[in-house]
C-alpha positions, 0 to 999 in steps of 0.5 A: 500500500502506498501513501500519496500526500498532496497540497493544493490551493483551496479551490474545488476545481483543484480538488476535482482535477486531483480526483479526476486524475485519480479515477483514471489510474489503475489503482484501488483507492483505499482511503482518502482524506481532505483537510482544509486550512486557511488557503490550502487543501491537504489531500491524503490518499492510500492506494493499492496497485502495481508499482508502475500504476502508482508511479503513473498516478504520482507523475500525472498529479505532479504535472497538474498546475494546481498541485503545489506539493506532492509526497509519496511513500510506503505505509507500514501496516505492521504498526 
């Protein structure tokens, strides 16, 4: 399972684009949480799927002009 964290401006258009790209990926979205701050949305996703598909998703999300920051990592399920 992989974790993807994204920061976007506080705009529903930006959030919609992130969701649209995620829907096109051949991964399973396990969990998604969006938190709102003053002028930002922080999106945290947990996805499962082939490594190349997760990398495709991260690459596509990173190319969106609305994505200010993106971070990817493993999730340790044995905590």
